[in-house]
C-alpha positions as a printed NumPy array, in Angstrom:
array([[-32.186,   9.302, -28.288],
       [-29.971,  10.154, -25.005],
       [-25.901,   9.622, -24.827],
       [-26.755,   6.248, -22.722],
       [-29.112,   4.838, -25.157],
       [-26.818,   5.776, -28.372],
       [-23.869,   3.858, -26.754],
       [-25.674,   1.323, -25.314],
       [-27.23 ,   0.883, -29.088],
       [-23.878,  -0.036, -30.671],
       [-22.857,  -2.431, -28.346],
       [-25.232,  -4.07 , -29.171],
       [-24.715,  -4.57 , -32.5  ],
       [-20.96 ,  -4.703, -31.994],
       [-22.28 ,  -7.77 , -30.292],
       [-25.411,  -9.05 , -32.668],
       [-23.546, -11.644, -34.364],
       [-21.762, -13.175, -31.335],
       [-22.987, -16.449, -29.793],
       [-24.497, -16.668, -26.317],
       [-22.231, -19.487, -25.668],
       [-19.194, -17.854, -27.035],
       [-15.726, -18.173, -24.982],
       [-15.569, -15.345, -21.744],
       [-13.306, -12.841, -23.119],
       [-11.253, -13.142, -19.775],
       [-10.627, -16.727, -21.265],
       [-10.225, -15.806, -25.174],
       [ -7.63 , -12.941, -24.89 ],
       [ -3.933, -14.114, -24.384],
       [ -2.575, -13.065, -21.692],
       [  1.508, -14.338, -22.138],
       [  3.412, -10.45 , -21.208],
       [  5.991, -11.627, -18.827],
       [  5.409, -12.528, -15.121],
       [  8.31 , -10.876, -14.178],
       [ 11.502,  -8.931, -15.7  ],
       [ 14.86 , -10.283, -14.894],
       [ 16.301, -12.936, -13.276],
       [ 17.205, -11.565,  -9.223],
       [ 17.846, -13.263,  -6.539],
       [ 15.581, -13.179,  -3.469],
       [ 18.18 , -10.612,  -1.893],
       [ 18.373,  -8.87 ,  -4.742],
       [ 14.54 ,  -8.272,  -5.245],
       [ 14.484,  -7.059,  -1.908],
       [ 17.196,  -4.442,  -2.543],
       [ 15.256,  -3.414,  -5.825],
       [ 12.262,  -2.608,  -3.874],
       [ 14.283,  -0.546,  -0.921],
       [ 15.779,   1.122,  -4.316],
       [ 12.173,   2.167,  -5.112],
       [ 11.048,   3.056,  -2.725],
       [ 13.215,   5.454,  -1.987],
       [ 13.126,   7.247,  -5.683],
       [  9.6  ,   7.626,  -4.657],
       [ 11.19 ,   9.604,  -1.336],
       [  9.798,   6.817,   1.179],
       [ 12.087,   6.596,   3.974],
       [ 13.516,   2.987,   4.096],
       [ 14.984,   1.499,   7.376],
       [ 15.574,  -2.128,   7.851],
       [ 15.749,  -3.946,  10.953],
       [ 16.025,  -7.733,  12.435],
       [ 12.764,  -8.531,  14.161],
       [ 14.012,  -7.926,  17.672],
       [ 14.858,  -4.965,  16.827],
       [ 11.456,  -3.841,  15.087],
       [  9.617,  -2.32 ,  18.362],
       [ 13.214,  -0.058,  18.652],
       [ 13.193,   1.091,  15.53 ],
       [  9.604,   1.993,  15.493],
       [  9.892,   3.92 ,  18.413],
       [ 12.797,   5.861,  17.228],
       [ 10.889,   6.94 ,  13.988],
       [  7.927,   8.153,  16.601],
       [ 10.244,  10.303,  18.481],
       [ 11.877,  11.679,  15.329],
       [  9.055,  12.57 ,  13.969],
       [  8.056,  14.099,  17.351],
       [  4.564,  12.254,  17.301],
       [  2.725,  12.15 ,  20.637],
       [ -0.001,   9.589,  19.322],
       [ -0.044,   6.987,  16.922],
       [ -3.099,   5.41 ,  15.473],
       [ -3.542,   1.002,  15.848],
       [ -5.098,  -0.96 ,  13.699],
       [ -7.082,  -3.458,  15.646],
       [ -5.197,  -6.712,  14.859],
       [ -1.294,  -4.807,  14.968],
       [  1.228,  -6.984,  16.81 ],
       [  1.756,  -5.397,  20.269],
       [  4.84 ,  -5.508,  20.488],
       [  5.801,  -3.369,  17.813],
       [  4.368,  -0.215,  19.8  ],
       [  6.77 ,  -1.9  ,  22.957],
       [  9.317,   0.48 ,  23.157],
       [  7.567,   3.671,  23.114],
       [  4.993,   5.388,  25.602],
       [  3.25 ,   7.375,  22.582],
       [ -0.5  ,   7.61 ,  23.443],
       [ -2.467,   5.17 ,  20.934],
       [ -5.191,   5.461,  19.215],
       [ -7.759,   2.546,  18.629],
       [ -8.83 ,   2.385,  14.759],
       [-12.282,   3.069,  14.836],
       [-15.42 ,   2.979,  12.898],
       [-17.344,   6.337,  14.656],
       [-13.401,   8.377,  13.884],
       [-14.138,  11.192,  11.658],
       [-11.715,  12.81 ,   9.063],
       [-11.277,  15.622,  11.793],
       [-10.157,  13.268,  14.939],
       [ -7.791,  11.391,  12.514],
       [ -6.169,  14.423,  11.245],
       [ -5.287,  15.526,  14.831],
       [ -2.9  ,  12.207,  15.293],
       [  0.368,  12.448,  14.299],
       [  1.12 ,   8.961,  13.089],
       [  0.159,   5.646,  12.26 ],
       [  1.777,   2.505,  12.372],
       [  0.605,  -0.624,   9.692],
       [  1.428,  -4.032,   8.584],
       [  0.897,  -4.517,   4.459],
       [ -0.432,  -7.259,   2.56 ],
       [  2.712,  -7.225,   0.018],
       [  5.047,  -5.5  ,  -1.211],
       [  5.991,  -4.9  ,  -5.212],
       [  9.669,  -4.77 ,  -5.807],
       [  9.863,  -3.594,  -9.128],
       [  6.98 ,  -0.748,  -8.618],
       [  8.252,   0.109,  -5.023],
       [  4.882,  -0.129,  -4.285],
       [  3.11 ,  -1.365,  -0.978],
       [ -0.42 ,  -2.753,  -0.91 ],
       [ -2.646,  -2.394,   1.976],
       [ -5.82 ,  -4.548,   1.92 ],
       [ -7.362,  -3.778,   5.209],
       [ -6.325,  -6.69 ,   7.229],
       [ -6.082,  -7.205,  10.747],
       [ -2.622,  -5.146,  11.16 ],
       [ -4.029,  -2.455,   8.733],
       [ -7.341,  -1.682,   9.777],
       [ -9.349,   0.695,   7.437],
       [ -8.206,   2.332,   4.588],
       [ -8.63 ,   6.147,   6.234],
       [ -6.109,   5.741,   8.972],
       [ -3.156,   5.591,   6.279],
       [ -4.373,   8.419,   4.079],
       [ -6.007,  11.343,   6.725],
       [ -2.622,  10.939,   9.666],
       [  0.436,  13.134,   7.893],
       [  2.759,  10.337,   8.685],
       [  2.904,   6.811,   7.973],
       [  4.952,   3.999,   9.123],
       [  4.365,   0.954,   7.45 ],
       [  6.242,  -2.425,   8.167],
       [  6.832,  -5.187,   5.581],
       [  8.594,  -8.182,   6.387],
       [ 11.486,  -9.841,   3.728],
       [ 11.584, -11.523,   2.062],
       [  7.877, -13.314,   2.557],
       [  5.513, -10.46 ,   1.779],
       [  7.822,  -8.814,  -1.229],
       [  7.231,  -9.82 ,  -4.314],
       [  9.346,  -9.178,  -7.893],
       [  6.114,  -7.722, -10.115],
       [  2.6  ,  -6.42 , -10.242],
       [  1.144,  -9.864, -12.553],
       [  3.143, -11.494,  -9.193],
       [  1.018,  -9.562,  -6.814],
       [ -2.319,  -9.994,  -8.5  ],
       [ -1.659, -13.649,  -7.786],
       [ -1.497, -13.287,  -4.256],
       [ -4.262, -10.752,  -3.626],
       [ -7.869, -11.184,  -3.141],
       [ -9.908,  -8.902,  -6.018],
       [-12.91 ,  -8.816,  -3.428],
       [-10.641,  -6.72 ,  -0.451],
       [-10.534,  -3.297,  -0.563],
       [ -6.614,  -2.383,  -2.028],
       [ -5.095,   0.154,  -1.615],
       [ -1.96 ,   0.544,  -3.442],
       [  1.401,   3.379,  -1.966],
       [  3.807,   3.894,  -4.282],
       [  5.743,   6.365,  -2.128],
       [  4.155,   9.348,  -0.091],
       [  1.278,  11.499,  -1.035],
       [  2.104,  13.557,  -3.858],
       [  1.156,  15.862,  -7.022],
       [  2.621,  18.269,  -9.402],
       [ -0.23 ,  21.352, -10.795],
       [ -0.062,  22.268, -14.468],
       [  3.431,  24.179, -13.829],
       [  4.638,  20.709, -12.494],
       [  5.27 ,  21.889,  -8.848],
       [  5.202,  19.244,  -6.622],
       [  2.74 ,  19.264,  -3.342],
       [  3.352,  16.329,  -1.01 ],
       [  0.489,  15.471,   1.63 ],
       [ -2.57 ,  15.985,  -0.525],
       [ -4.032,  12.845,  -0.778],
       [ -2.212,  11.326,   2.263],
       [  0.606,  11.545,   4.315],
       [  3.858,  13.649,   3.85 ],
       [  6.251,  11.049,   5.491],
       [  6.123,   7.428,   4.131],
       [  8.665,   5.558,   6.59 ],
       [  9.336,   1.535,   5.117],
       [ 10.299,  -0.606,   7.818],
       [ 11.602,  -3.699,   6.058],
       [ 11.97 ,  -6.485,   9.095],
       [ 13.537,  -9.976,   8.447],
       [ 13.609, -12.877,  10.535],
       [ 10.744, -13.705,  13.269]])
């Protein structure tokens, strides 16, 4: 008997006395956990997001919609970027103040080609304050997942307060599970058994988040 047959046999025996019309598991198990922790104002939730993003070593910037193009141009210039990947549906006004070479997100791009690009600018699906997490779902202003994993510098724009939720349960209420969700909590980082931190192994070494209000 193979391991697979052994495990499936145990599952069948465990389910032997369960009626076929029994209540599905996802309905039978009560989910009465807290939807969020504390009673924060909208401004307080945004502040918590900024605090937790910074705690994960992301660089956080705030601006208005009118200042966004200049802010992004300044961040690209400060990083010394000569090229930037642009999702097909990104608002063109976001890059109106920079002359950096734009590389369109294409299906045929190889990892080596993306690795030669200095930066990527995207929007997001939403951001979670309590965990300092950005969630991308492959929307028009976010592009394919790989463009946010290969270039070494990621600028992510979050519209506040509309795209900010307080907790993971609140986020799950708004996200489509059929979408390709990417959850980002700070720049890429990992540690070996000696707890030596290395950044940039699984994604960008530098994550900059622009919290843009108005517009």
